[in-house]
C-alpha positions in Angstrom: 105.4 114.6 93.2 106.2 116.9 96.2 109.8 117.3 97.8 107.7 115.9 101.9 106.6 112.5 99.2 109.8 111.9 98.2 111.3 112.8 101.3 108.4 109.4 102.9 109.4 106.6 99.5 113.1 107.4 100.7 112.4 106.5 104.2 110.2 104.1 103.6 110.9 102.0 100.7 112.9 99.5 101.8 110.7 97.8 104.3 107.5 98.8 102.4 108.4 95.5 99.0 104.2 97.1 97.6 105.7 100.7 98.3 108.7 100.2 96.3 107.7 97.9 93.5 104.5 101.3 92.5 107.6 103.3 92.6 109.7 101.4 90.3 107.4 100.6 87.8 105.9 104.2 87.9 109.7 104.7 86.8 110.2 102.4 84.4 106.9 103.5 83.0 108.6 107.2 83.0 111.1 106.5 81.1 109.2 104.8 78.0 106.3 107.1 77.7 110.0 110.1 77.2 110.7 107.8 74.8 107.2 108.3 73.1 107.3 111.9 73.5 110.3 112.2 71.4 109.3 111.0 68.7 108.2 113.5 66.3 105.3 110.6 64.6 103.3 108.3 66.3 101.8 105.5 64.5 98.0 104.5 65.5 99.1 101.8 67.3 101.8 103.4 69.2 99.2 106.0 70.1 98.0 103.7 72.4 100.5 102.3 73.5 101.6 105.2 74.7 98.2 106.1 76.2 98.3 102.3 77.6 101.2 103.2 79.4 100.1 106.6 80.5 96.7 104.9 82.6 99.1 102.4 83.9 101.9 105.2 85.2 98.4 106.9 86.5 97.0 103.6 88.5 100.8 103.4 89.7 101.0 106.7 91.4 97.2 106.7 92.8 98.6 103.1 94.9 101.6 105.4 95.3 100.0 107.7 97.0 97.7 106.0 99.0 100.4 104.0 100.4 102.3 107.2 101.7 98.3 108.5 103.0 98.7 105.3 104.9 102.2 106.8 106.9 100.7 110.1 106.7 98.6 109.4 109.2 100.5 107.2 111.5 102.9 109.9 111.8 
């Protein structure tokens, strides 16, 4: 994320529950994916789980950007 996006998140995270929820989910998914990325080999089931987490993380990021766009327009 760009610094301006991070600043917007810092500014609005305490007053916007939805933003806070998506940021927390995004961070949890990022940590989970880091665990998969540390492994040399993944089983086929782990590959499926990794892909699922990547898609969820992307969806969460998209929602964060949509919320931030709302704040950019009002600023």
